[in-house]
SERO-4910 file (N, C-alpha, C, O; in steps of 0.05 Angstrom, whole numbers):
BEGIN
 pado doro    nc1    nc2    nc3   cac1   cac2   cac3    cc1    cc2    cc3    oc1    oc2    oc3
  Unk    A    539   -155    413    542   -137    398    573   -151    377    586   -172    382
  Unk    A    577   -131    354    587   -142    346    616   -120    339    619   -108    318
  Unk    A    628   -118    353    653    -95    344    667    -92    325    672    -70    317
  Unk    A    678   -119    311    692   -115    283    671   -104    257    682    -98    236
  Unk    A    645   -102    259    626    -97    238    642    -67    223    650    -46    232
  Unk    A    640    -81    191    649    -53    178    639    -43    160    632    -53    139
  Unk    A    634    -13    169    614      6    154    611      2    124    631     -5    112
  Unk    A    591      5    115    590     -5     80    582     28     78    566     40     93
  Unk    A    594     37     60    583     66     49    578     50     21    592     38      4
  Unk    A    548     59     25    524     50      5    532     70    -23    534     61    -46
  Unk    A    535     91    -16    543    125    -44    562    110    -61    582     99    -52
  Unk    A    557    111    -82    594     99    -99    593     76    -83    610     75    -64
  Unk    A    579     58    -85    595     34    -69    595     17    -97    582     -4    -98
  Unk    A    609     25   -120    612      8   -153    645     -4   -132    658     12   -117
  Unk    A    649    -24   -134    678    -36   -129    691    -27   -158    715    -20   -157
  Unk    A    680    -28   -182    695    -19   -212    666    -11   -229    644    -21   -226
  Unk    A    672      8   -247    659     10   -272    666      8   -300    683     23   -310
  Unk    A    657     -5   -309    678      8   -342    656     19   -363    633     12   -364
  Unk    A    668     35   -378    646     52   -395    650     43   -422    674     45   -428
  Unk    A    639     36   -437    649     44   -469    650     71   -477    670     77   -490
  Unk    A    633     90   -471    638    115   -480    654    137   -466    650    147   -444
  Unk    A    682    145   -495    690    165   -480    676    184   -467    652    188   -473
  Unk    A    692    200   -444    679    215   -427    690    243   -439    710    242   -453
  Unk    A    677    271   -433    679    292   -438    697    313   -408    686    307   -387
  Unk    A    714    328   -404    715    344   -381    695    352   -372    694    348   -348
  Unk    A    675    363   -382    645    376   -376    659    401   -366    643    417   -357
  Unk    A    683    408   -365    688    426   -354    684    462   -367    692    482   -355
  Unk    A    668    462   -394    675    471   -411    635    491   -410    626    512   -416
  Unk    A    629    470   -401    596    464   -395    587    469   -366    566    477   -358
  Unk    A    605    464   -356    606    481   -331    610    508   -327    593    517   -311
  Unk    A    623    520   -333    634    548   -343    609    556   -353    599    573   -338
  Unk    A    597    552   -369    574    567   -383    554    561   -366    540    581   -365
  Unk    A    547    545   -353    532    545   -322    531    573   -315    514    590   -321
  Unk    A    557    575   -297    569    591   -285    563    622   -281    558    637   -262
  Unk    A    569    625   -320    569    647   -330    537    654   -333    534    678   -337
  Unk    A    516    642   -332    498    645   -327    481    673   -310    476    670   -287
  Unk    A    477    690   -319    465    712   -298    443    708   -284    441    714   -260
  Unk    A    419    695   -304    396    699   -297    393    671   -269    412    659   -259
  Unk    A    361    668   -260    361    652   -245    357    614   -251    350    596   -236
  Unk    A    368    614   -283    364    590   -290    338    575   -290    336    550   -294
  Unk    A    321    590   -287    297    580   -291    288    559   -257    269    544   -251
  Unk    A    310    565   -244    314    543   -227    285    560   -182    274    548   -163
  Unk    A    289    587   -191    286    601   -167    306    611   -151    311    593   -135
  Unk    A    325    635   -146    344    642   -135    357    628   -118    381    628   -121
  Unk    A    348    614    -97    361    589    -79    376    563    -86    396    555    -75
  Unk    A    358    549   -112    373    528   -125    400    539   -146    421    528   -151
  Unk    A    387    574   -156    406    575   -175    440    587   -158    463    582   -166
  Unk    A    433    603   -132    457    603   -123    470    573   -110    494    569   -104
  Unk    A    452    558   -109    458    529   -105    477    521   -120    501    523   -114
  Unk    A    465    509   -149    489    503   -176    509    526   -187    525    522   -205
  Unk    A    504    553   -170    529    567   -180    555    552   -152    578    544   -151
  Unk    A    536    555   -136    569    543   -110    581    508   -121    604    498   -119
  Unk    A    555    495   -134    564    471   -139    585    475   -160    605    461   -159
  Unk    A    582    498   -186    593    495   -206    622    510   -196    643    503   -206
  Unk    A    619    531   -178    653    541   -171    671    507   -161    690    497   -173
  Unk    A    661    498   -142    676    475   -134    684    463   -154    708    466   -160
  Unk    A    668    446   -169    683    434   -198    704    446   -207    725    436   -214
  Unk    A    697    472   -208    726    479   -225    745    497   -213    763    509   -225
  Unk    A    740    496   -191    763    506   -165    762    528   -160    781    544   -160
  Unk    A    740    532   -157    738    565   -158    732    566   -124    741    585   -110
  Unk    A    716    546   -112    717    555    -80    710    531    -66    694    513    -70
  Unk    A    728    539    -44    732    510    -29    702    504    -20    683    520    -21
  Unk    A    703    471    -11    674    455     12    686    470     39    708    469     50
  Unk    A    668    480     41    668    485     82    683    463     87    682    442     74
  Unk    A    701    470    111    720    445    123    702    426    137    679    432    143
  Unk    A    710    405    142    724    388    139    718    370    110    727    348    102
  Unk    A    703    384    102    693    366     72    704    362     41    714    381     30
  Unk    A    703    345     32    710    342     10    693    369     -8    673    380      1
  Unk    A    710    376    -39    696    392    -53    673    376    -80    684    364    -99
  Unk    A    649    377    -79    635    375    -98    650    358   -126    660    374   -142
  Unk    A    652    333   -135    660    330   -152    639    309   -177    616    300   -174
  Unk    A    653    307   -196    636    282   -212    634    265   -218    636    267   -243
  Unk    A    631    239   -213    633    209   -216    649    215   -249    655    236   -261
  Unk    A    653    186   -256    654    179   -285    630    164   -288    629    160   -312
  Unk    A    603    151   -274    577    147   -278    564    171   -276    543    169   -289
  Unk    A    566    195   -266    551    213   -275    563    230   -293    546    244   -304
  Unk    A    592    236   -304    597    245   -330    577    239   -345    559    253   -355
  Unk    A    583    211   -347    569    203   -380    536    207   -372    526    217   -393
  Unk    A    513    204   -351    492    230   -353    495    258   -359    479    270   -374
  Unk    A    513    267   -348    511    292   -354    512    298   -387    496    311   -400
  Unk    A    543    281   -399    542    285   -425    516    277   -443    513    285   -466
  Unk    A    495    257   -427    472    258   -453    444    276   -441    420    269   -441
  Unk    A    457    303   -432    435    323   -436    446    346   -456    466    348   -471
  Unk    A    426    359   -448    428    386   -468    430    402   -445    420    400   -423
  Unk    A    446    421   -458    455    446   -439    428    459   -428    432    460   -403
  Unk    A    411    465   -432    394    475   -417    383    459   -393    372    470   -374
  Unk    A    387    435   -396    374    420   -375    396    410   -349    390    395   -331
  Unk    A    431    426   -353    449    421   -343    441    436   -308    443    423   -287
  Unk    A    433    462   -310    430    471   -282    410    458   -265    417    458   -241
  Unk    A    386    448   -269    367    420   -264    382    403   -259    379    398   -236
  Unk    A    397    391   -267    415    352   -256    429    368   -244    423    359   -221
  Unk    A    449    393   -238    470    408   -220    453    402   -196    457    386   -177
  Unk    A    429    419   -200    422    421   -168    412    396   -156    421    390   -134
  Unk    A    397    383   -166    393    349   -161    430    342   -149    437    341   -125
  Unk    A    446    340   -170    468    326   -165    485    328   -131    493    312   -115
  Unk    A    484    353   -131    501    371   -119    487    358    -84    497    345    -66
  Unk    A    460    369    -90    443    350    -59    454    326    -54    467    321    -33
  Unk    A    449    305    -80    460    283    -65    483    271    -61    485    250    -48
  Unk    A    498    280    -69    520    282    -65    532    298    -39    545    284    -23
  Unk    A    530    323    -34    536    335    -20    531    340     15    543    343     36
  Unk    A    499    338      0    485    342     31    487    325     50    488    336     72
  Unk    A    487    297     49    494    278     58    521    276     78    525    259     95
  Unk    A    535    293     71    558    289     86    556    319     97    566    322    119
  Unk    A    544    340     85    546    361    104    524    363    127    523    377    147
  Unk    A    505    339    114    486    334    131    463    367    133    453    378    153
  Unk    A    464    371    106    436    395     99    421    378     91    423    355     82
  Unk    A    399    394     97    365    384     87    357    410     78    364    432     88
  Unk    A    336    406     52    319    424     44    292    410     44    288    389     57
  Unk    A    270    424     25    255    411     27    238    384     16    215    378     21
  Unk    A    256    371      1    250    351     -9    274    336    -23    290    348    -37
  Unk    A    275    300    -15    294    288    -13    306    295    -45    292    303    -64
  Unk    A    338    289    -46    346    284    -75    341    263    -90    345    264   -114
  Unk    A    333    243    -78    323    213    -97    302    205    -79    299    208    -54
  Unk    A    289    194    -96    262    181    -83    251    156   -103    240    160   -124
  Unk    A    258    130    -91    256    108    -98    223    103    -91    211    110    -71
  Unk    A    213     88   -119    189     76   -118    186     57   -126    195     53   -149
  Unk    A    170     34   -110    169     14   -111    140     -3   -133    119     -6   -121
  Unk    A    140     -9   -152    115    -16   -168    101    -36   -157     77    -41   -155
  Unk    A    126    -51   -145    117    -76   -131    130    -83   -115    152    -76   -121
  Unk    A    130   -102    -83    140   -116    -75    155   -146    -79    172   -159    -67
  Unk    A    143   -150   -100    137   -185   -111    153   -193   -120    152   -184   -143
  Unk    A    178   -209   -117    199   -216   -149    203   -235   -152    207   -248   -131
  Unk    A    206   -248   -178    200   -282   -186    226   -295   -173    225   -315   -159
  Unk    A    250   -281   -177    281   -285   -157    291   -286   -128    291   -268   -112
  Unk    A    297   -305   -125    298   -311    -94    336   -305    -90    348   -318    -72
  Unk    A    348   -289   -104    374   -279    -97    389   -288    -69    375   -284    -49
  Unk    A    408   -297    -66    416   -310    -45    428   -285    -23    431   -286      1
  Unk    A    433   -266    -39    436   -235    -21    415   -214    -23    418   -190    -21
  Unk    A    390   -228    -27    366   -209    -17    350   -217     -4    345   -241     -3
  Unk    A    333   -194     12    315   -197     26    288   -211     23    269   -209     39
  Unk    A    291   -231     -7    267   -241     -5    266   -271     -3    247   -286     -7
  Unk    A    287   -276      3    295   -311      8    287   -313     53    288   -333     68
  Unk    A    279   -266     65    261   -278     81    219   -287     77    200   -275     68
  Unk    A    223   -305     85    196   -324     81    172   -307    100    148   -304     94
  Unk    A    183   -298    119    166   -280    136    154   -259    124    131   -251    126
  Unk    A    179   -248    105    175   -219     84    160   -232     60    143   -220     47
  Unk    A    168   -258     55    142   -266     32    118   -273     30    102   -270     12
  Unk    A    117   -286     53     95   -296     59     60   -276     56     51   -258     70
  Unk    A     51   -285     40     22   -266     26     11   -250     52      9   -225     56
  Unk    A      6   -275     69    -17   -261     97     -6   -246    112    -21   -236    129
  Unk    A     28   -235    113     42   -225    126     36   -189    113     38   -168    125
  Unk    A     31   -194     94     20   -169     89     48   -148     67     46   -127     55
  Unk    A     62   -159     68     85   -144     54     82   -145     26     85   -124     13
  Unk    A     75   -168     13     65   -165    -15     42   -159    -27     20   -169    -26
  Unk    A     54   -131    -44     31   -125    -62     43   -101    -86     66    -91    -88
  Unk    A     19    -98   -102     24    -85   -134     17    -58   -117      3    -57    -97
  Unk    A     33    -33   -133     23    -14   -132     10    -10   -148     14    -22   -169
  Unk    A    -14      9   -147    -47     20   -160    -30     46   -179    -13     63   -172
  Unk    A    -44     39   -213    -29     65   -225    -41     84   -209    -25     97   -195
  Unk    A    -61     88   -207    -69    121   -183    -61    126   -166    -69    146   -154
  Unk    A    -42    110   -155    -26    114   -131     -1    129   -151      7    152   -147
  Unk    A      8    114   -168     34    114   -188     31    148   -187     45    165   -176
  Unk    A      7    148   -204      5    175   -215      5    201   -189     15    224   -190
  Unk    A    -10    189   -169     -7    211   -149     27    218   -146     37    240   -153
  Unk    A     37    200   -136     67    204   -125     81    224   -144     94    244   -139
  Unk    A     74    208   -177     90    228   -194     81    256   -194     98    272   -202
  Unk    A     57    267   -188     51    287   -192     60    301   -168     54    325   -171
  Unk    A     69    298   -150     77    304   -126    110    310   -126    117    329   -112
  Unk    A    126    299   -136    152    294   -144    163    313   -172    186    322   -176
  Unk    A    142    316   -186    146    332   -217    153    358   -211    135    371   -201
  Unk    A    178    371   -216    188    395   -211    201    398   -182    201    422   -175
  Unk    A    209    388   -169    216    382   -132    244    359   -131    266    361   -118
  Unk    A    233    337   -152    255    315   -149    268    314   -187    258    316   -210
  Unk    A    287    311   -180    298    298   -206    312    273   -208    324    272   -229
  Unk    A    315    251   -194    327    226   -179    297    214   -180    283    228   -165
  Unk    A    284    197   -190    263    173   -193    277    153   -188    297    153   -201
  Unk    A    276    128   -171    286     94   -189    263     78   -183    256     72   -161
  Unk    A    253     71   -204    226     52   -203    249     19   -202    256      3   -219
  Unk    A    252     23   -168    254     -3   -160    261     -6   -129    271     14   -118
  Unk    A    257    -23   -117    265    -34    -98    268    -62    -85    288    -75    -89
  Unk    A    247    -71    -69    236    -92    -55    234   -111    -76    248   -131    -73
  Unk    A    216   -108   -105    209   -124   -123    227   -127   -144    250   -122   -149
  Unk    A    203   -138   -157    217   -137   -193    197   -118   -209    173   -121   -211
  Unk    A    210   -102   -216    186    -82   -223    160    -90   -256    138    -83   -264
  Unk    A    182   -111   -267    157   -120   -290    142   -135   -277    118   -136   -283
  Unk    A    150   -149   -259    121   -167   -238    101   -143   -241     83   -151   -255
  Unk    A     99   -128   -237     79   -107   -237     60   -104   -266     72    -99   -287
  Unk    A     33   -108   -267     27   -110   -298     12    -76   -309      4    -72   -332
  Unk    A     11    -57   -289     18    -35   -293     46    -14   -304     43      9   -313
  Unk    A     75    -30   -301     86    -21   -302     96     -7   -334    118      3   -336
  Unk    A     77     -7   -355     75     -2   -371     66     24   -385     76     32   -407
  Unk    A     47     37   -371     22     59   -354     40     75   -338     43    100   -340
  Unk    A     57     53   -315     63     75   -304     92     87   -308    101    104   -293
  Unk    A    109     73   -337    136     90   -353    125    109   -369    136    131   -373
  Unk    A     97    100   -380     90    126   -390     80    151   -386     77    170   -401
  Unk    A     76    149   -360     60    168   -338     81    187   -326     77    210   -317
  Unk    A    107    174   -329    133    186   -315    154    200   -332    174    213   -325
  Unk    A    136    190   -370    157    210   -386    155    236   -384    135    249   -383
  Unk    A    183    244   -384    181    272   -393    186    280   -365    208    289   -369
  Unk    A    183    282   -344    182    288   -313    206    284   -298    204    297   -277
  Unk    A    223    273   -300    241    270   -289    272    271   -302    273    260   -324
  Unk    A    295    280   -294    316    281   -315    333    262   -304    353    259   -319
  Unk    A    335    249   -285    344    215   -270    326    201   -266    321    194   -243
  Unk    A    310    191   -287    295    169   -281    314    148   -288    329    147   -307
  Unk    A    309    127   -265    330    102   -271    312     82   -263    292     89   -250
  Unk    A    318     51   -271    293     31   -271    320      7   -273    338      4   -289
  Unk    A    314     -8   -247    313    -29   -240    311    -61   -242    301    -71   -222
  Unk    A    317    -77   -262    296   -100   -264    328   -122   -270    350   -117   -279
  Unk    A    316   -144   -261    333   -175   -268    328   -178   -301    339   -199   -307
  Unk    A    317   -169   -320    311   -173   -342    296   -197   -344    303   -207   -366
  Unk    A    280   -211   -333    281   -243   -341    255   -237   -356    252   -254   -374
  Unk    A    232   -217   -354    210   -207   -356    203   -198   -391    182   -201   -403
  Unk    A    221   -190   -397    225   -172   -411    215   -182   -439    226   -204   -445
  Unk    A    197   -172   -456    200   -176   -485    199   -157   -493    200   -138   -477
  Unk    A    195   -150   -528    196   -129   -548    175   -108   -531    186    -88   -522
  Unk    A    139   -111   -525    134    -84   -521    139    -73   -494    129    -52   -485
  Unk    A    153    -87   -482    168    -78   -450    198    -58   -468    201    -34   -467
  Unk    A    207    -68   -475    223    -58   -489    217    -27   -508    227     -5   -508
  Unk    A    206    -33   -515    194     -5   -528    189     13   -501    203     33   -495
  Unk    A    167      4   -485    150     22   -467    184     28   -446    177     47   -431
  Unk    A    204     23   -442    221     36   -429    228     57   -447    221     80   -442
  Unk    A    244     50   -474    248     70   -479    228     86   -503    238     94   -523
  Unk    A    202     88   -498    194    112   -501    187    129   -479    173    148   -484
  Unk    A    197    125   -454    182    133   -436    208    156   -417    203    164   -395
  Unk    A    227    160   -428    249    178   -420    261    160   -394    272    171   -375
  Unk    A    258    143   -395    284    128   -376    312    139   -373    322    134   -395
  Unk    A    324    147   -363    363    164   -362    375    137   -363    390    131   -382
  Unk    A    369    116   -342    392     90   -336    371     79   -332    352     85   -318
  Unk    A    378     48   -355    361     22   -341    391      2   -334    409      1   -350
  Unk    A    391    -13   -304    403    -23   -297    392    -51   -302    368    -53   -299
  Unk    A    406    -71   -309    396   -103   -314    415   -110   -292    439   -106   -295
  Unk    A    403   -121   -268    419   -139   -249    425   -166   -258    410   -181   -271
  Unk    A    451   -171   -248    469   -195   -266    490   -194   -243    497   -173   -232
  Unk    A    503   -227   -233    528   -217   -215    544   -243   -235    561   -255   -223
  Unk    A    539   -251   -266    560   -281   -263    558   -278   -297    539   -268   -309
  Unk    A    582   -290   -310    568   -289   -343    575   -318   -341    595   -323   -356
  Unk    A    567   -338   -329    570   -362   -338    552   -381   -319    548   -372   -296
  Unk    A    537   -413   -329    524   -419   -304    547   -449   -289    568   -456   -301
  Unk    A    542   -456   -274    518   -455   -249    520   -418   -236    501   -408   -225
  Unk    A    544   -405   -240    544   -385   -223    524   -373   -219    520   -367   -195
  Unk    A    499   -361   -241    484   -350   -243    465   -355   -231    458   -345   -210
  Unk    A    454   -376   -245    425   -387   -228    439   -400   -198    422   -409   -182
  Unk    A    466   -401   -190    460   -410   -159    465   -380   -138    464   -381   -114
  Unk    A    471   -356   -152    470   -335   -141    432   -320   -140    417   -314   -122
  Unk    A    430   -321   -173    395   -312   -183    381   -330   -175    375   -343   -195
  Unk    A    371   -342   -154    360   -366   -163    332   -372   -178    318   -352   -173
  Unk    A    322   -382   -188    294   -381   -202    305   -370   -233    292   -372   -254
  Unk    A    334   -356   -229    334   -343   -259    349   -360   -268    360   -378   -256
  Unk    A    352   -352   -302    372   -367   -318    389   -342   -333    384   -318   -335
  Unk    A    409   -358   -341    427   -343   -356    420   -340   -382    421   -317   -392
  Unk    A    414   -357   -395    411   -360   -425    387   -340   -429    387   -324   -448
  Unk    A    367   -341   -413    342   -324   -411    343   -299   -403    327   -282   -411
  Unk    A    359   -294   -390    363   -255   -378    380   -249   -406    370   -235   -424
  Unk    A    410   -260   -410    415   -259   -433    412   -250   -461    427   -237   -476
  Unk    A    378   -265   -465    371   -268   -491    354   -245   -492    346   -235   -513
  Unk    A    348   -237   -465    327   -220   -458    349   -187   -459    340   -169   -472
  Unk    A    370   -183   -449    387   -155   -453    394   -161   -488    392   -140   -502
  Unk    A    399   -178   -499    407   -180   -523    389   -162   -542    397   -145   -558
  Unk    A    358   -171   -537    333   -157   -543    333   -126   -541    338   -108   -557
  Unk    A    327   -125   -520    335    -94   -516    352    -79   -531    346    -58   -541
  Unk    A    380    -93   -534    400    -73   -546    390    -81   -577    396    -64   -594
  Unk    A    382    -94   -583    368    -95   -608    349    -82   -612    348    -72   -634
  Unk    A    327    -76   -594    306    -69   -609    317    -31   -603    307    -13   -616
  Unk    A    334    -27   -584    351      6   -579    353     10   -609    343     25   -625
  Unk    A    377    -15   -612    383      3   -636    371      4   -663    386     17   -678
  Unk    A    357     -2   -671    339    -13   -684    316      9   -703    313     16   -727
  Unk    A    303     14   -674    288     31   -673    291     65   -652    280     86   -655
  Unk    A    300     60   -643    310     85   -623    352     94   -626    370     96   -610
  Unk    A    348     98   -655    386    105   -662    393    121   -638    410    116   -621
  Unk    A    374    145   -641    381    162   -626    378    174   -596    383    196   -586
  Unk    A    364    145   -584    374    143   -551    390    155   -540    410    157   -553
  Unk    A    389    163   -522    408    174   -498    414    157   -476    436    157   -465
  Unk    A    384    134   -467    381    124   -450    418    105   -444    432     90   -458
  Unk    A    419    115   -420    449     83   -411    435     55   -399    418     52   -381
  Unk    A    447     40   -412    450     11   -405    466     -3   -383    490     -5   -388
  Unk    A    458    -13   -360    486    -18   -349    468    -51   -337    445    -52   -327
  Unk    A    486    -74   -342    498    -97   -316    514    -85   -295    535    -73   -299
  Unk    A    502    -92   -268    515    -87   -251    500   -112   -231    478   -122   -231
  Unk    A    522   -118   -216    519   -150   -201    533   -135   -172    545   -115   -165
  Unk    A    522   -161   -159    535   -158   -131    555   -174   -126    552   -199   -130
  Unk    A    579   -163   -116    608   -170   -117    610   -191    -84    621   -187    -62
  Unk    A    595   -213    -93    588   -241    -73    601   -261    -69    580   -255    -80
  Unk    A    616   -283    -64    628   -307    -64    611   -323    -89    593   -340    -88
  Unk    A    619   -317   -100    616   -340   -131    603   -320   -145    581   -327   -154
  Unk    A    611   -291   -152    599   -277   -167    626   -283   -189    648   -292   -183
  Unk    A    618   -275   -213    648   -271   -243    664   -254   -229    661   -247   -205
  Unk    A    685   -245   -249    711   -225   -243    693   -205   -267    678   -215   -284
  Unk    A    697   -181   -264    689   -159   -279    703   -157   -310    694   -144   -329
  Unk    A    730   -177   -308    733   -171   -340    720   -194   -341    701   -187   -354
  Unk    A    716   -225   -336    687   -240   -348    664   -225   -356    650   -231   -375
  Unk    A    660   -201   -338    626   -190   -344    632   -174   -355    613   -161   -362
  Unk    A    656   -165   -366    663   -141   -390    660   -164   -410    641   -156   -424
  Unk    A    665   -177   -416    672   -201   -446    645   -218   -444    639   -232   -464
  Unk    A    630   -217   -424    600   -234   -431    581   -209   -446    570   -211   -468
  Unk    A    580   -182   -426    554   -170   -434    571   -143   -440    563   -123   -430
  Unk    A    580   -143   -447    597   -107   -454    587    -98   -485    583    -75   -493
  Unk    A    585   -123   -501    570   -119   -533    545   -102   -534    540    -83   -549
  Unk    A    529   -117   -512    502   -110   -501    493    -82   -487    470    -72   -491
  Unk    A    513    -68   -470    504    -53   -455    525    -23   -458    542    -20   -475
  Unk    A    516     -2   -435    535     13   -442    568     14   -422    591     22   -427
  Unk    A    554      2   -397    572      0   -373    570    -30   -364    550    -43   -371
  Unk    A    590    -42   -349    592    -65   -333    600    -53   -309    611    -32   -313
  Unk    A    597    -60   -287    596    -61   -266    582    -72   -237    558    -78   -238
  Unk    A    594    -74   -217    601    -92   -196    599    -77   -172    621    -71   -161
  Unk    A    574    -69   -160    574    -66   -128    580    -80   -102    581   -104    -97
  Unk    A    582    -60    -87    598    -83    -52    572    -96    -46    551    -84    -49
  Unk    A    574   -129    -34    554   -138    -20    548   -114     -3    566    -96      0
  Unk    A    525   -112      9    512   -104     36    496   -129     52    479   -142     41
  Unk    A    504   -133     77    490   -158     75    457   -147     90    454   -154    113
  Unk    A    439   -134     80    422   -126     88    391   -160     93    368   -158    103
  Unk    A    404   -187     79    387   -195     77    372   -210    100    351   -222    102
  Unk    A    397   -203    118    386   -212    154    394   -200    173    408   -208    192
  Unk    A    380   -166    165    382   -150    185    375   -141    208    384   -124    224
  Unk    A    353   -157    208    337   -163    234    348   -185    252    347   -183    276
  Unk    A    359   -207    240    381   -220    255    407   -212    269    417   -222    290
  Unk    A    417   -190    250    444   -197    266    441   -179    284    425   -161    289
  Unk    A    465   -190    297    471   -172    326    483   -151    313    491   -147    290
  Unk    A    482   -131    349    483   -105    354    513    -99    339    530   -117    343
  Unk    A    520    -78    326    553    -69    328    557    -48    339    539    -37    351
  Unk    A    580    -39    338    585    -14    350    584     10    329    585     32    340
  Unk    A    582     11    306    579     37    285    561     61    292    540     57    305
  Unk    A    570     85    285    558    103    308    563    132    281    555    154    287
  Unk    A    571    129    260    574    137    238    547    146    227    534    126    222
  Unk    A    534    166    221    504    165    211    490    159    180    496    168    158
  Unk    A    478    148    184    463    137    147    466    153    134    447    169    135
  Unk    A    489    160    113    473    185     88    452    177     75    447    186     53
  Unk    A    436    160     88    404    159     62    388    174     75    371    188     63
  Unk    A    393    175    104    375    194    117    381    228    108    369    248    116
  Unk    A    403    227     90    398    256     79    397    256     51    399    277     38
  Unk    A    394    229     39    398    230     11    370    223     -2    360    241    -15
  Unk    A    357    199      2    332    185     -3    307    175      7    312    162     27
  Unk    A    286    176      3    265    159      9    253    140     -3    250    143    -27
  Unk    A    247    124      4    227     96     -1    197    105     -5    183    121      7
  Unk    A    194     96    -19    165     94    -18    152     69    -31    153     69    -55
  Unk    A    138     48    -17    125     22    -20    103     26    -41     94     48    -47
  Unk    A     95      2    -50     69    -10    -67     49      7    -56     39     23    -71
  Unk    A     39      6    -25     22     12    -20     17     42     -6     -4     49      4
  Unk    A     40     56     -8     50     87     -4     68     89     22     75    112     27
  Unk    A     76     68     40     86     64     61    105     86     52    112     87     28
  Unk    A    113    101     67    139    118     66    168    117     85    171    132    105
  Unk    A    185    100     78    218     85     96    232    103     89    232    115     68
  Unk    A    243    103    105    274    114    106    304    102    101    328    105    105
  Unk    A    285     84     90    308     57     88    297     24     77    278     12     85
  Unk    A    315     16     57    308    -15     39    321    -33     55    314    -55     50
  Unk    A    343    -32     77    352    -44    103    320    -55    110    306    -74    104
  Unk    A    317    -34    123    290    -42    137    267    -47    124    247    -34    125
  Unk    A    272    -70    110    252    -76     77    223    -87    102    204    -98     90
  Unk    A    220    -85    123    187    -94    138    178    -70    152    157    -69    166
  Unk    A    199    -44    149    179    -20    152    172    -11    184    151      0    191
  Unk    A    194    -18    201    192    -14    230    200     17    229    194     30    248
  Unk    A    213     29    207    217     56    219    200     75    202    204     99    198
  Unk    A    186     65    194    161     83    164    161    107    184    165    107    208
  Unk    A    152    136    161    147    160    183    120    167    165    114    191    162
  Unk    A    105    149    154     80    148    155     65    135    118     72    113    111
  Unk    A     46    155    100     47    149     79     35    175     64     24    196     69
  Unk    A     47    159     40     40    187     12     18    186     18     13    203     34
  Unk    A     -2    172     12    -36    168     15    -49    192     34    -71    202     32
  Unk    A    -26    197     55    -34    213     82    -23    241     72    -38    259     62
  Unk    A     -4    243     74     17    265     76     43    264     45     57    248     34
  Unk    A     35    295     43     58    308     20     90    294     21     95    279     39
  Unk    A    104    298      7    131    292     -1    147    307     22    158    296     41
  Unk    A    146    330     19    160    358     33    154    344     74    167    344     94
  Unk    A    124    337     65    128    342    102    133    311    116    135    305    140
  Unk    A    132    293     88    137    264    104    175    272    102    187    262    121
  Unk    A    191    288     81    221    276     89    240    300    113    263    301    121
  Unk    A    214    318    118    211    329    139    195    327    168    193    346    184
  Unk    A    186    303    169    167    295    191    187    292    213    211    291    209
  Unk    A    172    291    242    190    297    259    196    265    269    208    265    291
  Unk    A    193    247    260    195    224    260    220    210    241    233    190    246
  Unk    A    223    231    216    245    227    204    270    250    224    292    247    233
  Unk    A    253    268    224    278    286    234    292    277    267    315    278    276
  Unk    A    267    270    279    283    248    295    308    218    295    321    215    315
  Unk    A    311    204    277    318    193    265    348    195    266    368    184    274
  Unk    A    338    224    250    372    243    233    382    248    268    402    239    279
  Unk    A    365    262    277    378    267    305    392    249    322    412    253    335
  Unk    A    376    226    320    393    207    342    417    193    328    432    178    340
  Unk    A    419    200    297    447    180    279    465    209    287    489    208    291
  Unk    A    450    231    288    481    259    297    484    246    315    503    231    310
  Unk    A    474    241    343    483    235    363    495    207    371    494    200    394
  Unk    A    504    197    357    514    169    359    493    160    369    497    150    391
  Unk    A    468    158    361    450    146    378    430    118    357    407    112    361
  Unk    A    450    104    332    432     88    323    427     66    342    405     54    341
  Unk    A    444     58    358    425     34    371    402     35    381    390     14    389
  Unk    A    394     52    383    365     58    390    350     51    371    327     50    378
  Unk    A    354     45    348    335     36    327    350     13    318    373      4    317
  Unk    A    319      7    311    323    -22    293    311    -24    270    289    -13    265
  Unk    A    325    -40    253    357    -42    242    376    -27    244    398    -36    248
  Unk    A    374    -10    242    406     16    253    416     -7    267    426    -27    257
  Unk    A    414      0    288    431    -26    303    446    -43    293    469    -46    300
  Unk    A    436    -54    277    451    -77    265    464    -83    240    477   -101    232
  Unk    A    454    -55    228    453    -45    194    483    -39    200    492    -30    221
  Unk    A    497    -47    179    527    -37    173    528     -6    153    549      8    153
  Unk    A    502      4    137    503     29    116    511     55    140    506     63    163
  Unk    A    529     62    116    541     90    134    535    116    104    541    140    107
***
């Protein structure tokens, strides 16, 4: 038992984020949404939720005690600023559920966010990542693979109209997947908060166009340093020179061919011993992206081997997101990268049925009853 383990607050885990674009206060647009007397095209229950979100944002309604009122963080305001007025109700419905439901332990039929991994394979072996676990990356153990285009299309079809936040990334590097371009094309225009995470090492001009034509809302380049040898010591297998070249290429393609693109670009690193300072990162990367950020380090690369801790706070991700691996396996957590907590397969079961399945509900109940220790790797994990 490790009584001194510190909880890791995964949500809003930015150590700091710096943004180029001046942000609006969004108040007038929120007022306009609240004043709309129609159902906003969402259905009555969803529209009522959006109105509650607006009232909390505008200080016209208090959150139920002891919870804080819904608010928009700086990175969220930038996302909101790039949406059309007609899209705001859909976005606020998603964001309110994403921010508020995990705190208040509320659920509805669908997860606020779904992460889909096009592949579990990665070409890097970053020191803070579970790709360093040989039992995970050894092919014969069955964890490595590529999602088929047909399965991806099935997942997108199940999510469209029900989930706005879809991230293409989890255990692997998306651009290792040979069908990633076709996947991006199929997802185009179907989600307001489509996000893609990449180490940028495999980008070329064709991939840049595929991203920019797809409607990706946020593109995150993962990098933790602004100089060598820091970069390659952390991102083992990578080259700072090559990554910079590809990030610059994306910037140039976007500026030249898509001057009206609303896509947000971010360089985001893990705050880990040996990483650069944010001032250095902003100076090095800032000309090529909209945002530069660091997230706190979470020791997930060895969760199965870590000693049990005494953390009893429920994991917020149980109310926030669902993970779907390359083979259709649905998992509540990416710290559990070997899927010991899997709730089934999306090949056999719909998203809503997985989200509200007996296995998922039992896991939530045990977390609420301060019984994280009944599940591994929950018992060793620090995410709350």
